[in-house]
C-alpha positions in Angstrom: 46.2 92.0 79.2 48.8 89.4 80.1 51.8 90.2 82.3 54.6 88.3 83.9 57.9 89.0 85.3 60.9 87.6 87.3 63.1 89.3 89.8 66.4 88.2 91.4 68.1 89.9 94.3 71.5 88.9 95.6 73.1 90.4 98.6 76.7 89.7 99.8 78.7 91.1 102.6 82.3 92.0 101.7 84.0 93.0 104.9 82.7 96.4 105.9 80.5 96.9 102.8 77.6 95.2 101.2 77.2 94.3 97.6 73.7 94.1 96.1 72.6 92.9 92.7 69.0 93.3 91.4 68.0 91.8 88.1 64.5 91.8 86.6 62.6 91.0 83.4 59.0 92.0 82.5 56.8 91.1 79.6 53.4 92.6 78.9 50.9 91.8 76.1 47.9 94.0 75.8 45.1 93.6 73.2 42.2 96.1 73.1 39.2 96.0 70.7 36.9 98.9 71.5 34.3 101.3 70.0 36.2 104.5 70.2 33.3 106.8 69.4 31.0 105.1 72.0 27.9 105.6 69.9 25.4 103.3 68.2 27.1 104.0 64.8 30.4 102.3 63.7 32.2 105.6 63.3 35.6 104.6 64.7 36.5 101.1 65.7 40.0 100.6 67.2 42.0 97.4 67.4 45.1 98.0 69.5 47.7 95.3 69.9 50.9 96.1 71.9 53.8 94.4 73.6 56.4 95.6 76.0 59.5 93.8 77.1 62.0 95.2 79.6 65.2 94.0 81.3 66.9 95.9 84.2 70.1 95.3 86.1 71.2 97.3 89.1 74.3 96.9 91.1 75.0 98.7 94.5 77.8 98.9 96.9 76.6 100.3 100.2 77.6 100.8 103.8 76.6 98.4 106.5 73.6 99.4 108.8 76.0 99.8 111.7 78.2 102.4 109.8 78.0 106.0 111.3 78.0 107.3 107.7 75.4 105.7 105.5 76.4 105.7 101.8 75.6 104.0 98.6 77.2 103.8 95.1 75.2 102.3 92.3 74.7 101.7 88.6 71.5 101.0 86.7 70.8 99.7 83.2 67.5 99.4 81.4 66.9 97.8 78.0 63.3 97.7 76.7 61.3 97.4 73.6 57.7 98.7 73.2 55.8 97.7 70.1 52.5 98.6 68.4 51.4 95.6 66.4 49.3 97.5 65.2 46.8 100.2 66.0 44.1 99.7 63.3 41.3 102.3 63.0 38.3 101.5 60.8 34.7 102.8 60.5 32.5 105.3 58.8 34.7 108.2 59.8 37.4 106.8 57.4 35.2 105.5 54.6 33.6 108.9 54.4 37.1 110.2 53.5 37.8 107.5 51.0 39.7 105.1 53.3 39.1 101.6 54.5 41.6 101.8 57.4 44.2 103.9 59.2 46.8 101.4 60.5 49.8 102.4 62.6 52.8 100.3 63.5 55.6 101.3 65.7 58.6 100.2 67.8 60.6 102.1 70.4 63.9 100.6 71.7 65.4 102.1 74.8 68.8 101.8 76.3 69.3 103.7 79.6 72.4 103.8 81.8 72.8 105.6 85.0 75.3 106.0 87.9 74.5 107.4 91.3 75.9 108.1 94.7 74.4 109.3 98.0 75.7 109.7 101.6 74.1 110.7 104.9 76.6 112.2 107.3 75.9 113.0 111.0 76.9 116.4 112.3 77.1 115.9 116.0 74.4 113.8 117.7 71.3 115.6 116.5 71.9 116.7 112.9 72.3 114.8 109.7 72.9 116.0 106.1 72.3 114.0 103.0 73.7 114.7 99.5 73.3 112.6 96.3 73.9 112.9 92.6 72.9 110.8 89.6 73.8 110.9 85.9 71.4 109.3 83.4 71.8 108.8 79.7 68.9 107.6 77.6 69.0 106.5 74.0 65.8 105.7 72.1 65.4 104.3 68.5 62.1 104.9 66.9 60.9 102.9 63.8 57.2 103.5 62.8 54.9 103.7 59.8 51.4 104.8 59.2 49.5 103.0 56.4 46.3 104.5 54.9 44.3 102.0 52.9 42.1 103.8 50.3 38.9 102.3 49.0 40.5 102.6 45.5 44.2 102.4 44.8 47.3 101.3 46.5 48.0 101.8 50.2 49.8 105.1 51.3 52.8 104.4 53.6 54.2 107.2 55.8 57.4 105.9 57.5 59.2 107.6 60.4 62.7 106.5 61.6 64.4 108.5 64.3 67.0 108.2 67.1 67.4 110.5 70.1 69.7 110.6 73.0 69.1 112.5 76.2 71.2 112.9 79.3 70.8 114.7 82.6 72.6 115.3 85.9 70.2 115.2 88.8 70.9 115.7 92.5 69.5 115.8 96.1 70.3 117.7 99.3 68.7 117.3 102.7 69.2 118.2 106.3 67.4 117.1 109.4 67.8 118.1 113.0 66.4 116.3 116.1 65.5 118.9 118.7 64.4 116.2 121.1 63.4 112.6 121.1 59.9 113.7 120.1 60.7 116.4 117.5 62.5 116.1 114.2 62.7 118.9 111.6 63.8 118.4 108.0 64.3 120.2 104.7 65.3 119.0 101.3 65.7 120.1 97.7 66.1 117.7 94.8 65.9 117.5 91.0 64.4 114.6 89.1 64.3 113.8 85.4 62.1 111.9 83.0 63.5 111.1 79.6 62.1 112.2 76.3 59.8 110.1 74.3 58.3 109.4 70.8 54.6 109.5 70.1 54.1 105.9 69.0 50.4 106.4 68.3 51.2 109.5 66.1 54.5 108.8 64.4 54.6 112.1 62.5 54.8 114.1 65.8 58.1 115.5 66.9 59.9 113.8 69.8 58.7 114.8 73.3 61.2 116.8 75.3 62.5 115.4 78.6 60.8 116.6 81.8 62.6 118.0 84.9 61.2 118.5 88.4 62.8 120.5 91.1 61.2 119.7 94.4 61.5 121.7 97.7 60.2 120.2 100.9 60.3 121.1 104.6 58.5 119.9 107.6 58.6 118.2 111.0 57.7 115.0 112.7 56.7 114.9 116.3 55.5 112.7 119.2 54.0 114.9 121.9 52.5 114.6 125.4 54.4 111.4 126.3 53.8 110.0 122.8 50.0 110.3 123.1 49.8 112.6 120.1 51.7 112.2 116.8 51.7 115.4 114.7 53.5 115.6 111.4 53.4 118.3 108.8 55.1 118.9 105.5 55.3 121.8 103.0 56.4 121.1 99.4 56.7 123.1 96.2 57.3 121.5 92.8 58.8 123.3 89.8 57.8 121.1 86.9 59.1 121.9 83.4 58.1 120.4 80.0 
């Protein structure tokens, strides 16, 4: 496995706000040659060659640390390409069925764009509320084929081309209250999203639905007995779908 990447962060103060730009590029090449059946017989030998390239750009406008209201506005863009070049399966498990090899090629191109905003507002000296929202749109192009090479005859090619677009509005709300310098109580509810996907190893499979997660959390943080004891506790409940 060979990986490399570069990252650039630029921060610029513009009067009472701060502008932040974050740019990154990642490149991963992974080659695997392994005995999938893990036995003394050559039942299934797998040669797996893959590459992943991704570029991200994020821009934020945010409040200064001295601002009484902490807020952030941002936009995020991801462009990536994941390739299977190829997955080649050989061995007695295939020759017994009349095939020399089961070879699978695939490529998934992703374009993801999101915008978000979040603010933390003080209510008096001891209470803070936080609210945030994010809208994400993901588009994925899938181009794959499975090639079965028979012992006798021409190869059998099974192509699969598909495009899917998913979008989701996610959010977060939280409240915290400082009862004293040594006790802070908080609660939050938030919803997250993971985009759908294609099964690049099994091109014939239907696209995988997006996942959503609604998270509830509550707890406290405390420094007790003249800060000789720190006692923190948290309760969380996750509602995970798909």
